[in-house]
N, C-alpha and C positions, 0 to 999 in steps of 0.2 A: 504493500500500500504506500510506502514512503516515497516511491519514485514519482508519485503524483502530487506530492506536497511541496510545490515549487515556491509558494509564497505563504505568508503567515495566515492570510484570510482563508485560503484553501485548507491549510492545516487546521485552523480553528473550526471550520465547518465540518471537516472529517472527524475531528475530535468530538464535537458536540453530537454528531450522528452516532458515533461509537458509544458515547456516554448515554445517549437516549436508548439505543438498542440493548446495551449490556447492563445498564444500571436502572434507568427510569422505568422501562417497560416491565422488567421482572418485578419491580416494586409496585406495579399496578398504576403507574402514572403515565398518561399521554402528554406529550409536550405541545404547547400552543405554537403558533407560527412565530419564529424568532430568526434573528440574524446575529452573528458574532463578528466582532472586529476589534481592532486595537485602537485605543484612544484614552486620553486623560479623563479620569472621573471628574464630575462637576464639583465635588467637595474634596476636602483635604487630600491633595495629590501626594502627600508624603506617606500617608497611611492606607488610604483606600486603594485596593488592588483590582477591584472589579466593580461594575455597576450594571444593573438591569433597569432600563427605562421602560415605563409602562407602555402598553400597546397603544393607548390613547395619545401618546406623544408622537407616534409615527403616523404619517399620512395614510399608510396602507394597513394600519392596525396590527403592526408587528412588534413584538418585544425586541428591543435592541440591547444587546449585551456587549459591553466593552471591557477589555482586559487592559490594564495599565501597561504602557510601553516600557515601564521600568522592570517588568517581570519577564525573564527569559528561560526560567527552568520549566521544562515541559510538564513535570509532575505537579508543580505549583499551579501552572496554567490550567491543567485538567481539574484540579480541586476548585479553582476559582470558577471555571465553567460550570461545574456541578452545583456549586453554591448559587450562582446567578440563575441557573435553570430552575433551581428550587423556588426562587423568587417568581419566575415566570409561571410555574405550575400553581403556586399558592396565590398568585396575584400580587402585584407590587404593593398594594394597599395593606397587605398583611404585615409588611415590614419584617421584623424579626420576632413576630409574635406567634401564637399557637398554630395557626394553619401552616405557616412557613416551617416552624419547628417540627411539626408532624411529617412534612415532606422530607426535611433534612434527615430525620431519624430513619424514615423508610428507605432512603437511598444509602444510608451508612455514614452520614456525616456525624460528627460529635461536637460537643460544646467546645468552645464558646460560640454561640449561634451567630454572632456578628463576624466571625472569622471563617476561614475556609479549611477546616480541619477534617480530614478523612479518617474514619476508623480503620482498624487494621485490614478488615476484609475489603473495604472500599479501596484502600491504598493499594492493595494487591491488584485489584481490577484496573485501577488507573495506571499502575505500572505496566500491565500487559497491553493496555491501549497505547501507552507511550512507546512501547517497543514496536507495535504494529505501525504506528504513525511515522516513526523515525524522528530525527532531530526537529525541534521547533525552529523554523527558519526566521529567527529574530535575535537581535542583540539588544541588550539592555540600553535603554535610552534614559539619560539622566540630565538632559539639558535643562537648565533653570532650576534644578533641584540641588540643594546643598546636603551634604552628608550630615547626619545627626537630626536634631529636632527641626521639623518643618513647621513654620508658623508665621507669625508676624515678621515683617521686614524691619520693624522698629527695634532699636538697640536698647537694651536694658542699661540704665545708668543709675548711680547711687551716690548719695552724699558721702564723702570720705569720713565724716564725723558722726553720722548717725545712720539709721537703716532706711531713711527716706528713699524711695525708688520712683523713678520716672522712666518713660520710654521716648526715644527721639530717633529720627531717621539718621542714617549714616552721613548723608550730605550735611545736615545741620550740625551734627556732632563734630565733623571734620572742619567745616568752614567757620562755625561760630563758637564752638566749644559747647560743653554741657550746660544745661539750665542751672540756675542759681537756687540753692537750697533756701526755702523761705524761713527756715529756723536758724541756720548757721551762716547764711549769706556767703557761702563758698560754692564754687562750680562743682556740679556732679561729675563723676568719672565713670567710664565704662565699667560695668560690673563684671566680675570674673565669671566665666562660664563654668558650670559644674558638670 
């Protein structure tokens, strides 16, 4: 099968088809119409590795599943696909609540329900799917992402004499210096990163 997987979307479609046939159908779940692709999630790009958009968001009423381009490990991608397909089966309005959890359990996913954790039996099935598919034709994309904590672009600054904390952009910190502590009347300094 791997000779046909010349690009990642082809690989993702073949992966989702295998997951449907070998995992969802035996668990008694039919999948709704869906597409898989690679794209940045709309929320916290540093932590969120996949997203399933509701069918009502798509003009042709298709669930749209996106895998973060920062993920290149085929087993992780398969677990993400499985998790996101659970959202499609349960309906995206179910979020990570009972209908979704029931589908997750049925296909072999395990807690934490907001993550993509395959139980032992499911991990074995995903491993065999990965072998059939061959390498995931994708390299990790990390443009615009910093290693470590992803969050605000504001820099944490602190009064050198007390624990008063503020946040400021790098531009203003470099060009004008830190803000002035209202208590001690001294300039804040960039706080140490822990």
